[in-house]
C-alpha positions as CSV (number, residue, x, y, z in Angstrom):
1,X,49.3,-29.8,-29.7
2,X,46.1,-30.9,-28.3
3,X,42.8,-30.4,-30.0
4,X,40.9,-30.5,-26.7
5,X,42.5,-27.3,-25.4
6,X,41.4,-25.4,-28.5
7,X,37.7,-26.2,-28.3
8,X,35.4,-23.5,-26.9
9,X,33.6,-24.2,-23.7
10,X,29.8,-24.3,-24.1
11,X,28.1,-21.9,-21.7
12,X,25.0,-23.3,-20.0
13,X,21.6,-22.1,-21.2
14,X,20.1,-20.0,-18.4
15,X,16.4,-19.6,-17.6
16,X,14.7,-16.2,-17.3
17,X,15.0,-16.3,-13.5
18,X,18.7,-17.1,-13.6
19,X,19.3,-14.3,-16.1
20,X,17.4,-11.8,-14.0
21,X,19.2,-13.1,-11.0
22,X,22.6,-12.4,-12.6
23,X,21.4,-8.9,-13.5
24,X,20.0,-8.1,-10.1
25,X,22.9,-9.7,-8.2
26,X,24.9,-6.6,-7.8
27,X,22.0,-4.5,-6.6
28,X,20.8,-7.0,-3.9
29,X,24.2,-8.4,-2.9
30,X,25.6,-5.1,-1.9
31,X,29.1,-4.4,-0.8
32,X,29.0,-6.4,2.5
33,X,31.6,-8.8,3.8
34,X,32.4,-11.3,1.0
35,X,34.2,-14.4,2.0
36,X,34.8,-17.6,0.1
37,X,33.5,-20.2,2.4
38,X,34.1,-23.4,0.5
39,X,37.0,-24.7,-1.4
40,X,35.2,-27.0,-3.7
41,X,33.4,-25.9,-6.9
42,X,30.4,-28.0,-6.0
43,X,30.0,-26.3,-2.6
44,X,30.4,-22.8,-4.2
45,X,27.8,-23.7,-6.8
46,X,25.4,-24.8,-4.0
47,X,25.9,-21.6,-2.1
48,X,25.4,-19.5,-5.2
49,X,22.3,-21.4,-6.0
50,X,21.0,-20.7,-2.5
51,X,21.8,-17.0,-2.9
52,X,20.0,-16.9,-6.2
53,X,17.0,-18.7,-4.6
54,X,16.9,-16.2,-1.8
55,X,17.3,-13.3,-4.2
56,X,14.4,-14.5,-6.3
57,X,12.2,-15.0,-3.2
58,X,13.2,-11.5,-2.0
59,X,12.2,-10.0,-5.3
60,X,8.9,-11.9,-5.3
61,X,8.2,-10.8,-1.8
62,X,8.9,-7.2,-2.7
63,X,6.4,-7.5,-5.6
64,X,3.8,-9.0,-3.3
65,X,4.3,-6.2,-0.8
66,X,3.9,-3.6,-3.5
67,X,0.7,-5.3,-4.7
68,X,-0.6,-5.3,-1.1
69,X,0.2,-1.6,-0.6
70,X,-1.6,-0.8,-3.9
71,X,-4.7,-2.8,-2.9
72,X,-4.6,-1.2,0.6
73,X,-4.5,2.3,-0.9
74,X,-7.3,1.5,-3.3
75,X,-9.5,0.2,-0.5
76,X,-8.6,3.2,1.7
77,X,-9.5,5.6,-1.2
78,X,-12.8,3.8,-1.7
79,X,-13.6,3.9,2.1
80,X,-12.6,7.6,2.3
81,X,-14.8,8.6,-0.6
82,X,-17.7,6.6,0.9
83,X,-17.3,8.2,4.3
84,X,-17.1,11.7,2.6
85,X,-20.4,11.0,0.8
86,X,-22.0,9.9,4.1
87,X,-20.8,13.0,5.9
88,X,-22.1,15.2,3.2
89,X,-25.5,13.5,3.4
90,X,-25.6,13.9,7.2
91,X,-24.6,17.6,7.0
92,X,-27.2,18.3,4.3
93,X,-29.9,16.7,6.5
94,X,-28.7,18.7,9.5
95,X,-28.8,21.9,7.5
96,X,-32.4,21.2,6.6
97,X,-33.3,20.5,10.2
98,X,-31.6,23.7,11.4
99,X,-33.3,25.8,8.8
100,X,-36.7,24.3,9.9
101,X,-35.9,25.1,13.5
102,X,-34.8,28.6,12.7
103,X,-38.0,29.1,10.7
104,X,-39.9,28.4,13.9
105,X,-38.2,31.4,15.4
106,X,-40.0,34.0,13.3
107,X,-41.1,37.3,15.0
108,X,-44.7,36.2,15.3
109,X,-43.9,32.9,16.9
110,X,-41.4,34.5,19.2
111,X,-44.0,36.9,20.5
112,X,-46.6,34.1,20.8
113,X,-44.5,31.6,22.7
114,X,-42.8,31.7,26.0
115,X,-39.1,32.0,26.7
116,X,-38.9,28.2,27.5
117,X,-39.9,27.4,23.9
118,X,-37.3,29.7,22.5
119,X,-34.5,28.4,24.7
120,X,-35.5,24.8,23.7
121,X,-35.2,25.6,20.0
122,X,-31.8,27.2,20.6
123,X,-30.6,24.2,22.5
124,X,-31.6,22.0,19.5
125,X,-29.9,24.3,17.1
126,X,-26.6,24.2,19.1
127,X,-26.8,20.4,19.4
């Protein structure tokens, strides 16, 4: 009886990235065509390390994209509210100007002025 065959194999200590890689492996890997490309253990480990690296880069890229979309939405919301405030200011000024022009069309002023003046005021109001 050999003592070496009864000893327990020590599992390697994994980093946080390697642990998350193993957890996320099934989600990202999918159920596509799986083929064992190499016969050697070293080659298989290299390919698996490349897959893990790609998986980690993919996850990092997704996080960056989400961050970009969030920043874009925040900037868009700020610009939208700024444009809304500007439009409200323009409309308020326009309302004041239209009220001033309409005040110039009182009965006394209509009778005192010619039709050219009245038509000019209406053109300004419609503009």
